[in-house]
Phi, psi and omega in degrees: 000138179287131184291150184305321182292332177285321176300324177296321178294319178298315179299322179296322180290315187274330186102135184303326183287347180245019185235127188226131180222013181292153178304323180295316179296318181297318178295317180303323184259015184274355184211166171236211182281001182271127178287155172072009179233123176199152179196137181283133173280167176277332179196163175235135179234147177237089184294151181252352181204160177294331178294321176297318178299315179301314179297319180297317180296318178296320177296321179298321177294323181288315187262357173062047167248166184252160181235129178245106178292148184208141172260250179260008172070031180268001183302153186238023175226012179079019184294332179249016175288133181299157176238181178299145170059047195233146171247130174277128176260098185276112181257010186292342180276351179274080192235035178266134165274107191283327183196139167241114186258102183288334180287321181260359181054056179222164174218129171268128180225156170277159187292342182270005179296131177288135186303313182293331177293322175296318176307309185298317184291317182285329180290336174299335182258011180077019180250176191211130170244102192294320186305129186218072178305155180302332180263028189300338179279354181233321189289158183255157178298321179300317176295321177302316181291319180298326182258356187052057187295153178254228180149184185293332185264014186296329182302309183275321192254351181089190185244188188306317185301334181287353184235008176263118181257337181200156179218136165260126191226135168270118182284166180297348175262002179095349177290150180248126181234159173241127177233136183085187181168193185281348178294129180293324177249131179197107179238032179280108178078190178294152179276076184294328181306307181292338178296322182277332182294128180082007182275001170059036176075013183266347185240346181182166180243121182283133175244334172215148183225130177257121185247145175275139175244161176226165177298143179290134179303142184287329188210161176205160177217132184245137183227154172238130177239130182257143183225155176265356178209146177296326180299317178297318179297317179296318179293329178297318178302312180298322181293321179298314180294319180298334177275015176062036174248128177245092179294159175291325184218134168222101185248141182247138172227132175272179187298318179302315180292319179302313182297318179293318180295318180294318177297326184280315189253341177050060180251006175092024177288138175290133184261003181258005179270161181285320185195169176215161171240131170260120186236142175218135173242144180218165181137214177293138185308319181295316180295319180301315180298316180296314181294320180299318180296317179294322179297317178299318179298317179298320180297313182293323178294340179250034169072028172297135178292318183203147175234124180247142178245129178297132185268344180223163176299321181295319178294319178299318180295321178299318180295317181290323178295322177297318177298318180294341180273003186306312181298311180299321181294316178296323185294343179282349188283315181222166185299329185236130180238118179256104182266115182252180196204108176230159176224137176231162173304145183307325182293346183254008184300312182300318179297315182295321178298319178293322179293320178299315180297318180295317181293322177301315179292321181302318184260007176053053175231155181267117179237127170255130183245130173218173177158185184270079188297333181297329176246019173076011185264112183247150180239082174291121190241116183271127178258113190210195179218116185298343177286342178268087187298324181296318179290322178297319178297321176295321178297319180297319178293321180297315181294322177301321179289322177298316179299316181297317181294321178299315180295321178300329180275008180091016183259203184217163183282345177205133179258335184206347183275338182093175183266308176053220174273324192293327189240006187296332179287348178256358187302323183298335178300321182273323191253333190086156185290326181296321179294322177296321176299321178296320178297318178300320180299317179296314181300314181294326180293318182275329187227068187298333179268002176054051184265336184267112175046055183295150177084357179266149180073307176202166176267142178282000000 
């Protein structure tokens, strides 16, 4: 626990009006979007400037308390869950879009900007910021960068790291650096920018972020394909890619997820099918029409029961909104929802789906699976009740086996949620122990006192 005289110093640095220690505030910040993980912080601070953050970090080094950066707390690996002897650094109030540069196709933003708000602002100007996490209406750009978030459009457009051109960062020693910039080409020195992306708040605190924008696609077409087997759906994804078509979106929902989404959104999905694919192609209108036709052909050649094409922009939006509601829809089923995140090579999607189903039956737990099938990123989601300890233990064993199977297929334990607290014991499966030792060396070099988000990703 941080001693009272140190809390007084923290308050002096941040300002009393930006310093919070009430029991209600502590409970509010004791957890993020990850189930079964929570811990009370010693205090919450809302800094008003990068200079305040710098002073706070320097004080943390002197007095040996830790700092956990946080946006809106939507993370799904425990990355912003407080630790012992910890102050939460709430960056959610830093929500200004500082500049949209149409000549250089860039945007300067503060880390607390909501992802969907950035989408709306740049699209008014005919521009496009592709990364679109499922929680885009709540999550912040800073959190996206910290976790290297993905989204529905990841297959064609990539993930957050592909759109970060520069970062202003407060280092663990309190120094403030700028890495990257508006120059498209820049190989001066080490690529520190990419070093910080995906570091989960363990190596630095973002105060400004420079993002790349692209022209908004002129046209798009959205389709739904229904299947009687996951294997057929998986093979369809591989067939589409093999035909040299890169859709903007290829999303998979299994029967459990379909039923929950339909009950939640009531958009007319058939609940007696095994699975479906939500597909979207975008770009020049002529290309979109050609690709859509080929996609429909691939679906039918791989035993799709039916393929439907959205006839209006509004219908397409309803379908995509329903897909984004998958987590919320599943969460209504039971008191506790464990949303997980694995990725395998696209060619192994059908195999992985079958393994998830088999493991679910083996451990007698209910799993609904959905995800970004186009880039092999699946979200097996366990619907359970944390009060049922026996079932939770079975779920933990099931997930351990799912992670192992994903790695055996050439995949990884996480594609977009991060390692955090929830998955650090499985990190060696993906990276090996020598790589973790290398990560520890980097962490110790930059943060010798282990003050920034300690205990996340790996233990020192």
